[in-house]
N, C-alpha and C positions, 0 to 999 in steps of 0.2 A: 504494499499499499504506499510505502514511502516514495516509490518511483512514479506513482500515478500523476502527481502534479507536474513533474518534469516531462513525462510522456504527453501530458495534456498541452504543454507548451511547445514541445518539439514538433508534433504533428502539424499544428497550424503554421509554424515557422517554415517547415519544409513545403507545405502547400503553397505558401506565398512566395517562397524562394524559386520554385520551378518556373513560373512565368517570367520572373525577373531575370533569371539565368538565360532563359530562351530569348528574351529581348536583347540582352547584352551580347549573346552569341551571334544573333542575326545582325546586330549592328556592327560587330567586329568583322563579320564576314563581308558585309557590304563595303566597309571601309577598306578592307584588304583588296577587294575587287577593284575599287576606284583607284587605289594606289598602283595596282598591277596594270590597269589600263593606261595610266599616265606614263608608265615606264616603257611600255611596248609601243612600237610604231603602229600607226593606224594603217590598215590595208596590207596588201602583199608587198614583198620587197621591191618588185618592179615599180609599183606606184610610189613607194617611198623614194626610190632612186629618181623617178621622174619629177617628184616634188623638189628634191634636192637640186636637180639641174635647173628647174624653173626658178628656184630661189637664187641660184648663182647667176642666172641670166638677168634677173631683176636687179641684183646687186651691181652687176657690170653696167647696166643701163643707168642706174642712179649715179654711179661713179662718172660715167660719160657726161651726164647732164650737169653734174657739179663742175666738171672741167669746162664745159661750154659756158656755164654762167660766169665762172671766173674769167674766162677769156673775154666775154662780152662786157663784164664789169671793167676790165682793164682797158678795153677799147673805148668805152664811154668816158672813162676818166681821162684818157689821152686826148680824146676829141674835145672834151670840155676844157682841158688845159690849153689846147691849140686855139680854141675859140677865144678864151680869155687873153691869150697872148696876142692874137690878131686885134682884139678890141683895144688892148693897151697900146699896140703899135699905131693904130688909127688915131687914138686920142693923142698920142705923142706927136704924130705928124700933123695933127690938126685937121684931119679930113672928116672927123665926126663933129657935128655942131654942138 
C-alpha cells in the first residue's frame, strides 16, 4: 500500500509525457530534414552545374558592365575638363562676352 501513491503519480506523468515526447521527436525530425535540405544541392548534379555556369556568366557580365561604367565616367570627366579649359581659354582671349 505504500507504493500506491507513487504509482498513482507515475501513471499520469507517463500518460502526459508520451504526447510531449512525440511532439518533440517530430519537431526534431522536421528540423533535421530542413537542415539536411539546406546542405544538399537542389536538383540533379547537371542542373547544379548549369546553375553554377549561369552564375559565372552573370558575374562576368557584371564585371564587364562595371568596367564600361568606369570607362564612361573617365570619358565624361575628361570631356568636362576639356570644356572647362576651352571656356577658360575663350574668356582669357576675350571672345566670350
